C-alpha positions as CSV (number, residue, x, y, z in Angstrom):
1,M,90.6,80.5,108.0
2,R,87.7,81.2,105.6
3,T,85.0,83.6,106.7
4,P,81.6,81.7,106.6
5,H,79.2,83.0,104.0
6,P,76.1,84.8,105.4
7,P,72.7,83.2,105.0
8,R,71.4,83.7,101.5
9,V,68.5,86.2,101.2
10,L,66.2,85.9,98.2
11,A,65.0,89.2,96.6
12,L,63.2,90.2,93.5
13,E,65.5,91.0,90.6
14,P,65.6,94.8,90.0
15,S,64.9,96.1,86.5
16,T,67.7,96.9,84.1
17,R,67.0,100.6,84.5
18,T,67.2,100.3,88.3
19,R,70.4,98.4,88.2
20,R,72.0,101.0,85.9
21,R,70.9,103.8,88.2
22,A,72.3,102.0,91.2
23,A,75.6,101.3,89.5
24,A,76.0,104.9,88.4
25,A,75.3,106.3,91.9
26,P,78.7,105.8,93.6
27,A,80.6,107.3,90.6
28,L,78.2,110.3,90.6
29,L,78.6,110.9,94.3
30,V,82.4,110.9,93.9
31,L,82.3,113.3,91.0
32,L,80.0,115.7,92.9
33,F,82.3,115.5,95.9
34,L,85.4,116.4,93.9
35,L,83.6,119.2,92.0
36,A,82.3,120.7,95.2
37,S,85.5,120.3,97.1
38,S,87.7,121.8,94.4
39,C,85.7,125.1,94.8
40,G,86.8,125.4,98.4
41,E,89.8,127.5,97.8
42,S,90.6,130.2,95.3
43,G,93.6,130.4,93.0
44,G,93.4,126.8,91.8
45,G,94.2,125.4,95.3
46,L,92.7,122.3,96.7
47,S,90.2,122.3,99.6
48,A,91.1,121.1,103.0
49,L,88.5,118.3,102.5
50,V,90.4,116.9,99.5
51,K,93.8,117.2,101.2
52,E,92.5,115.4,104.2
53,R,90.8,112.7,102.2
54,Y,94.0,111.7,100.3
55,Q,96.5,112.5,102.9
56,L,98.9,109.5,103.5
57,T,101.6,108.8,106.0
58,I,104.3,106.4,104.8
59,M,107.1,104.7,106.7
60,T,110.0,102.6,105.5
61,L,112.3,100.5,107.7
62,N,114.9,97.8,107.2
63,I,113.8,95.9,110.2
64,A,116.9,93.7,110.3
65,G,115.2,90.3,110.6
66,A,114.1,88.4,113.7
67,L,117.2,86.7,115.0
68,P,118.5,86.5,118.6
69,D,121.6,88.5,117.7
70,F,121.0,91.9,116.3
71,G,121.1,91.9,112.5
72,G,122.8,88.5,112.5
73,D,125.9,90.1,114.1
74,P,127.1,88.1,117.1
75,G,128.8,91.2,118.4
76,V,125.5,93.1,118.9
77,E,123.0,91.0,120.8
78,M,119.4,92.1,121.3
79,A,116.2,90.1,121.3
80,W,114.1,91.0,118.2
81,R,110.9,91.2,120.2
82,E,112.4,93.9,122.3
83,R,113.4,95.9,119.2
84,Y,109.9,95.5,117.6
85,A,108.2,96.7,120.8
86,R,110.2,99.9,120.5
87,I,108.8,100.7,117.1
88,G,105.2,101.1,118.3
89,A,106.3,103.0,121.4
90,G,108.5,105.3,119.4
91,L,105.7,106.1,116.9
92,Q,103.3,106.7,119.8
93,E,105.7,109.1,121.5
94,V,106.0,111.4,118.5
95,G,102.4,111.1,117.2
96,W,103.0,109.2,113.9
97,R,100.4,106.7,112.6
98,P,101.6,105.4,109.3
99,D,99.0,104.3,106.7
100,I,101.7,102.2,104.8
101,I,104.8,100.6,106.2
102,A,107.4,99.2,103.8
103,L,109.7,96.7,105.5
104,Q,112.9,95.1,104.4
105,E,114.8,92.1,105.8
106,V,111.5,90.6,107.1
107,T,111.7,87.1,108.6
108,A,109.0,84.9,107.4
109,R,110.2,82.0,109.5
110,K,113.4,80.7,111.1
111,G,114.1,77.0,111.7
112,W,116.7,75.9,114.2
113,F,118.4,72.5,114.0
114,G,116.9,70.3,116.6
115,A,114.9,73.1,118.2
116,G,112.0,73.8,115.9
117,D,111.0,77.3,114.5
118,D,111.5,80.6,116.2
119,P,109.8,82.6,114.9
120,D,107.2,80.5,113.3
121,D,105.5,81.4,110.0
122,Y,104.6,85.1,110.1
123,E,105.0,85.2,113.9
124,A,107.4,88.1,113.6
125,M,104.9,90.2,111.7
126,Q,102.1,89.2,114.2
127,V,104.3,90.5,117.1
128,L,105.0,93.7,115.3
129,I,101.4,94.3,114.3
130,R,100.1,93.6,117.8
131,G,102.6,96.0,119.2
132,L,101.6,98.7,116.7
133,K,97.9,98.2,117.5
134,D,98.5,98.6,121.2
135,A,100.7,101.7,120.7
136,V,99.0,103.7,117.9
137,G,95.6,102.0,117.6
138,V,95.8,101.0,114.0
139,D,94.7,97.6,112.7
140,Y,97.4,96.7,110.1
141,R,97.2,94.0,107.6
142,I,99.9,92.4,105.5
143,A,99.5,93.2,101.8
144,Y,102.4,90.8,100.9
145,L,105.5,89.2,102.3
146,G,107.8,88.2,99.5
147,A,110.5,85.9,100.8
148,V,112.9,83.1,99.8
149,A,115.4,80.9,101.7
150,S,118.5,82.8,102.5
151,N,122.1,81.8,103.0
152,H,121.5,81.6,106.8
153,P,120.4,78.0,107.5
154,G,116.7,77.7,108.1
155,L,116.0,81.4,107.5
156,V,113.4,82.6,105.1
157,Q,113.5,86.3,104.7
158,G,112.4,89.1,102.3
159,Q,110.2,92.3,102.1
160,A,106.7,93.1,103.2
161,V,104.1,95.9,103.1
162,L,101.7,96.6,105.9
163,Y,98.7,98.9,105.6
164,N,96.0,100.6,107.6
165,A,92.9,98.6,106.7
166,A,90.6,101.4,108.0
167,R,91.8,103.8,105.3
168,L,93.0,101.6,102.5
169,R,92.0,98.4,100.6
170,N,94.5,96.2,98.9
171,I,93.3,95.7,95.3
172,T,96.4,94.1,93.7
173,A,95.3,91.8,90.9
174,P,97.2,89.4,88.6
175,G,95.7,90.4,85.3
176,M,96.1,87.8,82.6
177,T,99.6,86.8,83.7
178,S,100.6,83.5,85.3
179,V,101.2,83.9,89.1
180,L,104.6,82.6,90.5
181,E,104.5,80.5,93.6
182,G,105.7,82.2,96.8
183,D,107.9,79.4,98.1
184,K,109.9,78.8,94.9
185,Q,113.2,80.3,93.9
186,P,112.5,82.6,90.9
187,E,113.5,81.0,87.6
188,V,112.0,83.1,84.8
189,L,113.3,86.6,84.2
190,G,110.9,89.6,83.8
191,V,107.9,91.2,85.5
192,Y,105.4,88.8,87.1
193,P,102.8,88.6,89.8
194,R,103.9,86.4,92.7
195,K,102.3,84.9,95.8
196,S,103.6,85.7,99.3
197,Y,105.6,83.1,101.1
198,P,102.9,80.5,102.2
199,C,101.8,80.6,105.9
200,T,101.0,77.6,108.0
201,P,99.3,78.3,111.4
202,S,101.4,77.2,114.4
203,Q,100.8,76.7,118.1
204,D,102.7,79.8,119.0
205,A,101.2,82.0,116.3
206,P,97.8,80.5,115.4
207,D,96.3,83.8,114.1
208,A,99.3,85.1,112.2
209,C,98.3,83.7,108.8
210,A,94.9,85.5,109.0
211,L,96.8,88.9,108.8
212,L,97.8,88.2,105.2
213,D,95.5,89.3,102.4
214,G,94.6,86.0,100.7
215,A,97.6,84.6,98.9
216,G,99.4,87.9,99.4
217,L,99.7,88.7,95.7
218,F,102.3,91.3,94.6
219,W,104.1,92.1,91.4
220,T,107.9,91.9,91.2
221,S,110.7,92.0,88.6
222,V,113.1,89.0,88.5
223,F,116.6,89.7,87.3
224,F,120.0,87.9,87.2
225,R,122.2,89.2,90.0
226,T,125.8,89.1,88.6
227,D,127.7,89.0,91.9
228,V,126.0,85.9,93.3
229,R,125.2,84.4,89.9
230,K,121.5,83.7,90.6
231,R,118.0,85.0,89.7
232,T,116.4,87.0,92.4
233,F,113.9,89.9,93.0
234,E,114.4,93.0,95.2
235,S,111.2,95.0,94.6
236,G,107.5,94.5,95.1
237,H,104.4,96.4,93.9
238,V,100.9,96.5,95.4
239,R,97.9,98.7,94.4
240,F,95.7,100.4,97.0
241,A,92.3,102.1,96.9
242,F,91.0,104.6,99.5
243,V,88.2,103.1,101.5
244,A,86.4,106.4,101.4
245,D,85.8,106.6,97.6
246,G,87.8,103.8,95.8
247,E,90.3,106.2,94.2
248,Q,93.6,104.3,93.6
249,F,97.4,104.6,93.6
250,T,100.4,102.3,93.2
251,F,103.1,101.6,95.8
252,Y,106.5,100.0,95.5
253,N,108.7,98.5,98.2
254,V,112.4,97.9,97.5
255,H,115.6,96.5,99.0
256,L,118.2,97.0,96.4
257,H,121.8,95.8,96.7
258,P,124.6,98.3,96.1
259,R,125.5,99.0,92.5
260,I,129.2,98.5,93.3
261,V,130.3,95.4,95.3
262,D,134.0,94.7,95.9
263,G,134.8,97.2,93.2
264,A,132.7,95.6,90.6
265,E,129.3,96.8,89.2
266,V,126.3,94.7,90.1
267,N,123.9,94.8,87.2
268,G,120.2,94.3,87.2
269,A,118.6,95.6,90.4
270,W,117.9,99.2,89.4
271,R,116.9,98.3,85.9
272,A,114.6,95.6,87.2
273,L,112.8,98.1,89.4
274,L,112.4,100.5,86.5
275,D,111.0,97.7,84.3
276,L,108.5,96.9,87.1
277,V,107.4,100.5,87.4
278,E,107.1,101.0,83.6
279,R,105.1,97.8,83.2
280,V,102.7,98.6,86.0
281,E,102.2,102.3,85.3
282,A,101.6,101.7,81.5
283,H,98.6,99.5,82.3
284,P,95.5,101.6,82.3
285,Y,93.1,101.5,85.3
286,S,90.2,103.6,86.3
287,T,91.6,106.2,88.6
288,R,95.1,107.5,89.5
289,V,95.1,109.8,92.5
290,Y,98.9,109.9,92.8
291,P,102.0,109.2,90.7
292,P,103.9,106.0,91.7
293,I,105.4,106.0,95.2
294,V,108.6,104.0,95.9
295,A,110.0,103.4,99.4
296,G,112.7,101.3,100.9
297,D,116.4,100.5,101.4
298,F,118.3,101.6,98.3
299,N,121.8,100.8,99.6
300,G,122.9,104.0,98.1
301,G,121.4,107.1,96.6
302,V,118.4,107.6,94.2
303,E,120.3,109.0,91.3
304,G,119.5,106.0,89.2
305,F,115.8,107.1,89.0
306,P,115.8,110.4,87.2
307,S,112.0,110.4,86.7
308,F,111.4,110.4,90.4
309,R,112.0,113.0,93.1
310,Q,113.0,112.4,96.7
311,I,110.3,113.3,99.1
312,A,111.9,111.9,102.3
313,P,114.1,112.4,104.1
314,D,114.1,116.2,103.8
315,D,117.7,117.0,102.7
316,A,117.7,120.2,104.7
317,S,117.3,118.4,108.0
318,D,118.7,115.0,107.3
319,P,121.6,114.2,109.7
320,L,122.4,111.1,107.6
321,R,122.9,112.9,104.3
322,G,126.2,111.9,102.8
323,N,126.7,109.2,105.5
324,D,126.9,105.5,104.8
325,M,123.7,105.1,106.8
326,G,121.7,107.5,104.6
327,I,120.4,104.9,102.2
328,D,116.7,104.7,103.0
329,F,114.3,106.9,101.0
330,V,110.8,107.6,99.8
331,I,110.6,108.8,96.2
332,A,107.7,109.7,93.9
333,G,107.0,110.1,90.3
334,T,105.3,113.2,88.7
335,R,102.0,113.9,87.0
336,T,103.6,114.2,83.6
337,G,103.4,110.4,83.0
338,P,104.7,107.0,84.0
339,P,108.5,106.9,84.7
340,T,110.5,104.7,82.3
341,T,114.0,103.4,82.0
342,A,114.9,106.3,79.8
343,G,113.6,108.8,82.4
344,T,110.9,110.1,80.0
345,T,107.2,109.6,79.6
346,S,106.0,106.4,78.0
347,G,104.8,106.1,74.5
348,T,101.2,105.5,75.8
349,D,101.3,109.1,77.0
350,Q,99.1,108.4,80.0
351,T,99.2,111.6,82.0
352,D,96.1,111.1,84.0
353,Y,97.5,111.2,87.6
354,R,95.1,113.5,89.3
355,Y,97.4,115.2,91.8
356,E,101.0,115.9,92.4
357,I,102.5,114.8,95.7
358,R,103.5,117.3,98.3
359,A,105.4,116.3,101.5
360,T,104.0,118.1,104.5
361,R,106.3,116.7,107.2
362,T,109.1,114.1,107.5
363,A,111.0,112.4,110.2
364,I,113.8,109.9,110.9
365,L,113.2,107.7,113.9
366,P,114.6,107.0,116.3
367,E,116.9,110.1,116.5
368,P,120.0,109.1,114.5
369,D,123.5,109.1,115.9
370,V,126.1,109.1,113.1
371,D,128.9,108.4,115.5
372,D,127.3,105.4,117.2
373,P,130.2,103.0,118.3
374,D,128.1,99.9,117.4
375,G,127.7,101.1,113.8
376,L,124.0,101.4,114.2
377,C,121.8,104.3,113.1
378,A,120.8,105.0,116.7
379,P,122.2,104.1,120.1
380,L,121.8,100.4,121.0
381,D,119.5,101.2,124.0
382,V,116.9,102.9,121.7
383,A,117.6,101.3,118.3
384,W,114.7,99.7,116.3
385,S,117.2,98.2,113.8
386,D,120.6,98.9,112.4
387,H,118.7,101.3,110.2
388,C,116.5,104.2,111.2
389,A,112.9,104.5,109.9
390,V,112.1,107.2,107.3
391,L,108.6,108.7,107.5
392,V,106.8,111.2,105.4
393,Q,103.2,112.6,105.4
394,I,102.0,113.5,101.9
395,E,98.9,115.3,100.6
396,P,97.7,116.1,97.1
397,A,98.8,119.3,95.2
398,T,98.0,120.8,91.9
């Protein structure tokens, strides 16, 4: 639904000098703020004001779709609405309020032969977002939901990013590149902007489509997956700006398939993500508060990304370390320059990230049980998914 335009108000055109002063005012205020705040601590440290302004809380969760049987496994049955309700309740219980939520295995819609759709377009995300609002008081929006038809009949599934609209603005733009349609199977290899899966309002979820930002634009990297012999994408990028001052940073959501499947190496997924990061980070833009942040289900470790460092989970307290379930991470680049496929700084030598990233606390929710008999990350009576969520709070550092 389009928001109606407000009544037009006629006003006298300001002079050129007045317009220039007005345009320069916000930038001047931000500069004065940063100069003043940087003097708040001695020894080159950052003031509490700066740390609070750019503090972020990030969560990643493979949410295991929205099917009647848990994760599509007939042996583990649990209604998806029940699982989704536990997410908000669990966050509320321990006092976490994520600013960004990276989700994998997100159901855009599921059609049933002779029985209509359940869930309808974006209904699963609407149920999750309403539950989060009731539990932690945050109004989340959908930056994108990149999905394609799966091998399961009638199921359209993929990845999504939610964000706290009170703190962040989604400013992802297509640039000069053609935008791929969101309901088409990818055909052209390479890095491109793509629309989210299109949303049609339904009787059961009439307001769900309004949660998506416009066409839900995101950037992705299409590659040829050798094990299934088809073109696909497993990563998505969006750019955010802080509502407080417009300072920007880039965020990436991934669901990578294992590098080894049935004893054979699957080429493409890791390289495609690195190509996406290099393409995006090499493009100049006005402000870069943080180096790139990548979150998601890596289906393995993060050793394929030497220019990044793991910021969550905290290895010292990670009960899933070395376990087959320890495959979800949040990783970050460094101030020295955009990561590349070679693990070095790019030839453009853009080293203008303002701050390093420091993790101030991490969590794995719900509390993992590595010996769970159902093969889940947590016991069935408390599980959010077959995965656990990984959370991290970050702040700027010098």
